[in-house]
N, C-alpha and C positions, 0 to 999 in steps of 0.2 A: 369510346375505345372498342375495337373489335373484340369479339368473344374469342378466347383462346381455347383450343381443344387439344389435349395431349392424350393419345391413345396408344395402346400396345398393339403393334401390328406384327403378327407372327409371319414373317416373310422368310421362308426357308432359304431362298437364294441370297439373302442379305442379312447376316447377323447384326449388322449395324443398327437396324431398327429395333432390336431387342432391348435397347437401353430405355425406351420411352415407357417406363412403368412407374416413374416418379422416384427412381432410386438415385438420381443424379443431383439432387438438391434444387430442382427447379422451383421457382417461386410461383409459377403459373398454377391456377386451380386445376384439380383433377375432376373431369365431368363424370356424371353418372353414365354407366355403360349403355343405357338405353336412350341416351340423348340423341336426337336425330342429327344427321349430317347436314351442314349448311349447303344450300344450292350452289352458292358461289363462294369459293374459299381459296386460300393459299396454304400450301404444305411445304415445310422445309424438308428437302430431300438430301441435302449435303451441307456440311459446314466448314470443311477444310480448305486450305489454300490449294492451288493448282496441282500440287504433287500428292495430295491426299495425306492420310495419316494411318499408319506410319509412313514415313518418306523413304523412298528407295535408298539403300546403302547407309541409312542412319542406324547406328548401333548404340547411340547414346541413351541416357536415362529417360529422355523425353519419349523415345519411340520403342524402347525395348519391351515395355509392358504390352504394347499393341501387337508386336511380333509374336509374343508368347501367348496372348489371349485374343483370338479373332473378334470377340465381342467388344473389344475396346477400339476397334478400327472405325474410322470415320470416312465418309465419302466427300468428294469435292463439292464445293459450294454450288447450290442449285435450289431453285424454288419451282414448284408446280403451281400454276393457277388454273383452277378448274371451274367449269360451268356444267352442272348436272343436267340442266335443261337442254344444253347443246350436246351432252354426252361426250365431252372432250376436256382434255387438260393440255396446257401448253407449258413447255419447259423454258425457264429463264436460264439460258446457257446449256451447251451440249458438252458435258464433262467426260473425262475418261471413264467415269462410272455410269455412263449412259445405259448399259444393259440392265443393271440393277434398278436404276431410277425409272426406266421405261416399264420394267416389270412391276414395279410398285404402283405406277399409275394404273396398270391393267388389273393386277390382283387385288390391291388394297383399296383403290378408289373405284374400280370397276368402270374405267373410262378408256377411251381411245386417245392416241396422241393427235392433238389438233395442229401442232406446229412447234417451232423452236425459235426463240428470240435470243440473238447473240449480242453480248456486251462489247467484246473485242477479241483480237487475235492473239491471245496468250494461251498457252497449251491447255490450261484447265477449263477454258471457256468455249472452245469450239471443236477440239479434236474428237469429241464423241460423235461428230458427224460421220466418222469413218465407218461406224456400224451400219449406216444406211446404205452403203455401197453393195456392189455385186458379190463381194467376198462374204458378206454376212446377210443382211436382210433383203437386199435387192428391192428396197422400198421404191414406191412410185409417187412422185409429186408431193413429198412432205414440204409444207410451207416453212421456209427459213427466213426470218425477218432480220435484215441487216442494214447497217448504215452504208453510204456510198463507197467508202474506201474498203470496207469489209467485203462488199459485193465484188469489187474489182479483184481483191486479194484471192477470193475463192474461185473466181472465174479464170484467173490468169495463172494460177499455180497448181500443179499436180501434187497430190492425187485429188485434191478437192475439186478441180475443174471437171474431172470425170463424173463426179456426182451430178453436176449441173448438165453436162453433155448427155448423160444417159437418162436424165429425167428422174434420178433418185430424189433430188430435192428441187424445189421451186423457189428460187431466190426472189424475195419481195423487198424492195428497197424502201427504207424509212428515211424521213427527213427530221432533223432536230426540231423539237417543239411541236410537231404535227401529230395529232392523235390518230390512231388506227383502231377500228373496231375489230376485235377477234370474234366476238359473238354479240348478241343483243344485250348481254349483261356485263361484258368485259371490254374495256378500252385501254390501250397502252400508248404511252407517249415517251419517246426517248429524249434524254437530255445529255449533251456532251460534257465531259469532265476531263481535267488534265491527268494524263498518265503516260507511261512509256509507250508511245504510239509508233513502234517501229514498222508495223505492217498494216495497221488500221487505226481509225479513231476509236475512242473509248466512250461508252455511254452508260448511264444508269437508266432505269425504267421507272416511270410512274404508272401504276396500275390502278385503274378506277373500276370498282365494282358497284353494285346497286346501292350499297350503304357505306362503304369505306374505301379509302385511298391508301395505297401502299407504295413505298419507295424501295427499290432494290439497287444498291450501290456497293457491290463487292470489291471494287478496285478504284482507287483514286490516289493522287499524290497528296501532299500535305494540304490540310483544309485551307490554309492561307494562299495557296496557289490557284484556287478556284475563285473566279470573279463573282460567283453567286454565293452569298452567305449560307453556309450549311444550316445554320440555326433557322433561317426563314424557310428553307425547304422542309425541315422537320415539322415546323408549325403547320404547314398546309397538308401534311399527310397524317393519317391515323396510325400508321406503322412505318418504321424506317429501319431497313436492314442495311447496316453500315460496315464498311471495311474495317476489320480488326486484325489484319494480317499479323502484326507484331504487338505484343503487349508493351514492350519497352525496347530501347535501343541497345540493350545489353544482351540480347538473345543470341546473336551470331558473332562471337568474338573473332576478330580478324577480318570481318567483312565490312566494306565501306557501305554504310547504310544510306549514304546519299545516292547510291545507285538504285536503291529500291525505296524511294521516299514515301512509303505509306504513312498515314497518320497513326502514331502509336496509340494504343488504347489509353495509356496514362495521359497522353495529350488530350484525347477526346474527353476523358472524364473531367479534366480540368476545364476544358472549353465549355462543356455542357452543364457544368455544376450550377451556374446561375439560373438555368432554365427552371421554370416551375416543375414541381414533381409530376404533375399531370402530363407534361411534355416529355420529361425524361423517360417516363414509362413507355413511350412509344418506340424507343430505340432498342433494337436488338442487334448485338454485335455478331458478325459472321465472317467467314473466310480466314480461318485461323491457320497460321503456319505451324508445322509440326513442333516447333520450339515454343509455341505460345502456351503458357500455363493455363489459359482458359479451356484448353482441351482436357485438363486433368480434373476429374470429379473431386469436389471437396477442397480444391486448392485455395490458398490464400487469395489468389487473383480472382477466382470466381466469387469468393465472399466479398471482396472489395467492390466488385462491379455490382453485384446484386444489392448489397447494403446501400450503395449510392443511388439505387432506384432504377438501374438499367437492366435490360434483359440480355440473356446469352442464348443464342440460337441453338436448338437441339433437334436432331433429326426426328421427324415425326410430328413436330409441332404443327398444329393446324389453326388457321385464323380465318374467321368469317369476313368476307368482303361484301 
């Protein structure tokens, strides 16, 4: 199992990271403050569904505490994978919280942005690219790794096409199942999954470091709709960050949940229950909708998940690769 590091990062621009002090009931061990940083690692930079937490226009009990207390707010689902030897970190997805997540890479990790890898064309996963354009950063040649349909979507639709035309981004097309080296110590491989693919295909990423392999899969339709058994994918990875958008089908009264057929956490708990404890511990749920009780510290849902031997992603978690 990869070593877990949870640290308190005092990031003035982002109060979200102030929660990583052990006060949220995390079962992960707290390291000594002088423990060296791993040369190659993954860091959780966001855990919420595309709309973030709290969600716009939600005044219900799920979001009211986060409107009232900024420290309870959570950023959109994102991982940074970093290689200190290369001096760079890469973002898995470009979220609406890109400014804070980029600043975290620079201030807290002390690294430069090496590139961005996009899973699909839903708003929480690519719209952060807007900050690279002439109105904000005016970036030059930021590598953006995309699948073929995503490549076409960005090139053929404004305002994203302007990013490519002006050279703010350098689109690098990926192919399913083909590994690409980001650095001498990091390799990524995309794998397609079923999802609502209105504008692009959807992929997860397998990330190979020197010592451990990580799977990032924030969005997928029901497990049974994928021809690849999810259990077998978990077994070949040391860490698996899995779609946990909804805890149950009762979260959005009046909404046709068949239109957004994510695997409910309760379904995942049942499916993965037969796995050995050593395998279940590899799973970290991520990508929580604002209605998901896993966002609420000390909730019965959090206790159920952790007592069953699974992990809950929290911003600031760091894992050796």
